[in-house]
PAPAVO-942451 format. One record per residue: x, y, z of N, C-alpha, C, CB in turn. Coordinates in steps of 0.1 Angstrom, whole numbers, padded with zeros to 4 digits, always signed. Glycine has a CB too. Layout:
XYZXYZXYZXYZ/...
//
This chain:
-0530+0276+0080-0517+0268+0081-0510+0275+0092-0508+0267+0067/-0501+0270+0101-0494+0275+0110-0479+0278+0106-0495+0267+0122/-0473+0286+0111-0460+0287+0108-0450+0280+0121-0458+0304+0107/-0439+0272+0116-0430+0262+0123-0428+0270+0132-0417+0254+0117/-0427+0261+0145-0421+0267+0157-0405+0272+0155-0422+0256+0169/-0400+0281+0163-0386+0287+0162-0377+0275+0162-0382+0298+0174/-0380+0264+0172-0369+0258+0177-0371+0244+0162-0371+0253+0196/-0383+0246+0158-0382+0234+0146-0372+0241+0135-0399+0231+0138/-0375+0257+0135-0365+0262+0125-0351+0258+0125-0364+0275+0126/-0349+0261+0139-0333+0262+0142-0328+0248+0143-0330+0270+0157/-0335+0239+0145-0332+0224+0143-0331+0221+0126-0346+0214+0150/-0339+0221+0119-0338+0223+0103-0326+0231+0100-0351+0230+0096/-0320+0240+0106-0308+0249+0101-0298+0242+0104-0305+0262+0107/-0299+0235+0118-0286+0229+0123-0285+0215+0113-0288+0224+0141/-0294+0208+0109-0293+0196+0101-0288+0199+0087-0306+0188+0102/-0293+0210+0081-0291+0215+0067-0273+0218+0070-0304+0231+0063/-0270+0225+0080-0256+0228+0079-0249+0219+0083-0251+0238+0085/-0254+0207+0090-0244+0195+0093-0243+0187+0079-0250+0186+0105/-0257+0186+0070-0251+0181+0059-0245+0187+0051-0256+0177+0053/-0244+0200+0049-0236+0208+0042-0219+0204+0047-0240+0224+0044/-0219+0203+0057-0204+0200+0063-0199+0189+0059-0202+0199+0078/-0207+0180+0061-0205+0166+0059-0201+0165+0046-0216+0158+0061/-0210+0169+0036-0206+0170+0022-0192+0176+0018-0216+0178+0016/-0193+0188+0024-0176+0194+0020-0164+0183+0023-0171+0209+0031/-0168+0181+0036-0155+0171+0041-0154+0160+0031-0157+0164+0056/-0164+0152+0030-0164+0138+0021-0158+0143+0009-0179+0130+0018/-0164+0155+0001-0163+0158-0013-0150+0161-0012-0172+0169-0020/-0147+0172-0005-0133+0181-0006-0122+0176+0001-0135+0196+0000/-0121+0170+0011-0111+0169+0024-0106+0157+0018-0116+0167+0040/-0115+0144+0014-0111+0132+0012-0101+0131+0002-0121+0124+0009/-0098+0142-0011-0084+0141-0016-0072+0141-0010-0083+0150-0023/-0072+0148+0001-0060+0146+0006-0058+0138+0019-0056+0158+0008/-0065+0127+0017-0062+0115+0026-0050+0107+0021-0075+0105+0027/-0043+0100+0029-0031+0095+0026-0032+0084+0016-0024+0091+0038/-0025+0082+0004-0028+0069-0002-0020+0058+0002-0026+0069-0015/-0009+0060+0012-0001+0051+0016-0009+0041+0028+0012+0057+0019/-0003+0029+0031-0011+0020+0037-0011+0022+0054-0005+0006+0033/-0024+0020+0058-0023+0027+0073-0016+0013+0081-0042+0032+0080/-0017+0017+0095-0010+0008+0103-0012-0006+0100-0013+0010+0117/-0027-0009+0100-0031-0024+0099-0023-0033+0085-0050-0024+0096/-0022-0021+0075-0015-0029+0063+0000-0027+0065-0020-0023+0046/+0005-0019+0071+0018-0017+0073+0023-0031+0080+0020-0003+0081/+0015-0034+0092+0019-0045+0100+0016-0059+0092+0012-0044+0113/+0005-0060+0085+0002-0074+0077+0012-0074+0065-0013-0074+0070/+0021-0066+0061+0031-0067+0050+0046-0068+0058+0030-0053+0039/+0048-0068+0068+0059-0073+0074+0063-0085+0070+0057-0075+0087/+0077-0087+0066+0083-0100+0062+0080-0102+0047+0077-0113+0070/+0074-0094+0041+0074-0094+0026+0075-0083+0018+0064-0100+0022/+0079-0086+0006+0084-0076-0005+0070-0076-0015+0100-0082-0013/+0069-0062-0021+0058-0064-0034+0069-0064-0044+0045-0049-0036/+0067-0075-0054+0076-0074-0066+0064-0075-0075+0089-0086-0069/+0068-0066-0089+0061-0062-0097+0062-0074-0109+0064-0047-0100/+0054-0081-0112+0052-0091-0124+0043-0088-0135+0047-0105-0118/+0041-0096-0143+0035-0096-0157+0019-0095-0155+0039-0110-0165/+0016-0101-0141+0005-0102-0138-0001-0095-0126+0003-0113-0137/+0009-0084-0125+0005-0073-0114+0015-0077-0104-0010-0073-0107/+0011-0068-0093+0019-0071-0080+0017-0082-0073+0018-0061-0071/+0030-0087-0069+0027-0100-0061+0036-0100-0047+0031-0115-0072/+0033-0107-0039+0041-0105-0026+0050-0118-0025+0031-0102-0011/+0063-0116-0022+0074-0125-0018+0077-0124-0006+0084-0124-0025/+0080-0135+0002+0084-0135+0015+0074-0142+0025+0087-0121+0018/+0073-0141+0035+0061-0145+0044+0058-0137+0053+0062-0157+0051/+0045-0132+0052+0038-0122+0060+0022-0123+0058+0043-0107+0056/+0016-0121+0069+0001-0123+0069-0007-0119+0058-0004-0117+0080/-0002-0109+0050-0009-0102+0039-0013-0113+0028+0001-0089+0033/-0003-0122+0028-0003-0132+0016-0014-0143+0019+0012-0140+0013/-0024-0143+0029-0032-0151+0032-0048-0141+0027-0029-0155+0048/-0044-0129+0025-0056-0120+0024-0061-0124+0011-0052-0103+0025/-0076-0122+0010-0084-0123-0001-0091-0112-0004-0091-0132+0000/-0098-0106-0014-0107-0096-0018-0120-0100-0010-0109-0096-0034/-0127-0089-0004-0141-0093+0002-0150-0095-0011-0147-0081+0013/-0160-0096-0007-0172-0099-0014-0177-0090-0026-0181-0098-0005/-0176-0078-0019-0181-0066-0025-0169-0057-0033-0188-0057-0012/-0156-0065-0034-0145-0058-0040-0148-0053-0055-0133-0068-0040/-0156-0058-0063-0162-0056-0077-0173-0044-0077-0169-0069-0081/-0176-0040-0065-0187-0032-0067-0183-0017-0070-0195-0033-0055/-0191-0011-0077-0191+0004-0079-0184+0013-0070-0204+0009-0080/-0183+0012-0055-0177+0019-0047-0167+0016-0039-0184+0022-0040/-0162+0002-0044-0152-0002-0040-0137+0005-0039-0153-0012-0046/-0128+0005-0029-0115+0012-0029-0117+0026-0028-0107+0009-0042/-0129+0031-0022-0133+0043-0018-0131+0055-0034-0120+0047-0003/-0136+0049-0043-0136+0053-0053-0148+0049-0061-0124+0048-0058/-0153+0059-0073-0163+0051-0081-0159+0043-0092-0172+0058-0087/-0161+0032-0094-0157+0026-0105-0139+0021-0106-0161+0038-0117/-0134+0025-0093-0119+0025-0095-0113+0036-0096-0114+0019-0104/-0119+0046-0101-0109+0059-0106-0101+0068-0096-0119+0069-0113/-0094+0070-0092-0087+0079-0084-0092+0090-0083-0074+0081-0087/-0098+0094-0093-0104+0112-0095-0117+0111-0087-0110+0118-0115/-0124+0099-0083-0135+0100-0079-0137+0097-0065-0142+0094-0087/-0125+0100-0056-0127+0099-0043-0138+0107-0035-0116+0101-0038/-0136+0117-0040-0145+0129-0034-0161+0126-0038-0140+0146-0040/-0164+0123-0052-0177+0118-0052-0184+0105-0045-0179+0117-0063/-0172+0095-0041-0175+0082-0036-0180+0087-0018-0158+0070-0039/-0172+0096-0016-0173+0103-0002-0186+0109-0001-0162+0114+0001/-0190+0118-0012-0205+0123-0010-0217+0112-0014-0206+0138-0020/-0214+0102-0021-0222+0092-0021-0223+0087-0008-0219+0083-0031/-0213+0083+0000-0212+0075+0011-0219+0084+0022-0196+0071+0014/-0219+0097+0022-0225+0104+0032-0242+0108+0030-0215+0115+0033/-0245+0105+0016-0259+0108+0013-0266+0094+0016-0262+0113-0002/-0260+0083+0014-0266+0069+0021-0266+0067+0034-0258+0058+0017/-0256+0074+0041-0256+0070+0056-0269+0081+0059-0238+0073+0065/-0271+0093+0056-0278+0100+0062-0292+0097+0056-0274+0113+0061/-0294+0090+0045-0307+0085+0043-0312+0074+0051-0308+0082+0029/-0300+0066+0053-0303+0050+0060-0305+0056+0077-0287+0036+0059/-0298+0064+0080-0297+0068+0095-0313+0077+0095-0280+0080+0099/-0314+0087+0087-0327+0092+0089-0340+0086+0086-0327+0102+0083/-0338+0076+0079-0352+0068+0078-0350+0057+0090-0355+0061+0063/-0339+0053+0095-0342+0043+0109-0347+0055+0122-0324+0033+0114/-0344+0065+0122-0346+0073+0133-0362+0076+0129-0335+0087+0134/-0366+0079+0117-0380+0082+0114-0391+0071+0119-0381+0084+0099/-0388+0058+0115-0394+0046+0118-0396+0047+0134-0384+0033+0113/-0381+0045+0139-0383+0044+0154-0389+0055+0160-0370+0043+0162/-0390+0066+0158-0396+0079+0164-0413+0075+0163-0392+0095+0155/-0418+0070+0150-0428+0068+0149-0436+0058+0156-0428+0067+0139/-0426+0048+0158-0433+0036+0165-0437+0040+0180-0423+0022+0166/-0427+0047+0188-0429+0051+0201-0428+0041+0212-0440+0057+0201/-0431+0041+0221-0435+0029+0231-0448+0029+0235-0428+0028+0243/-0451+0015+0242-0465+0012+0246-0467+0022+0258-0468-0003+0251/-0478+0026+0255-0486+0037+0266-0483+0051+0266-0482+0033+0281/-0472+0054+0252-0469+0067+0249-0479+0074+0240-0456+0067+0242/-0486+0085+0247-0497+0091+0239-0491+0100+0230-0507+0098+0247/-0482+0107+0229-0477+0115+0219-0465+0107+0209-0470+0129+0227/-0470+0110+0196-0460+0106+0187-0456+0112+0177-0463+0095+0183/
//
């Protein structure tokens, strides 16, 4: 068995370091993200007031946001950037998102790399 090439070890170290930094950013820094609406939410709420009712928050007035509906996966376990809707699980949702992205992207790169191009002798 031969030892891996130095460039191979350097690449592996880079990817491990990248993964650690991505997980730290997703797991720790996500708690510092603003809970307030972003620019798009703010613009869609112009012309309306949020009114608290027995059924929850309702919009009064005329604004674009009154036509909004939940997306098709709003009830999924990772909806609203949290695990099962829990505000304390934002970091966990971020870590899960990073891991899923790494697995999907890594799988795609692996499949595309293995395919090669016609006439390519080295795969």
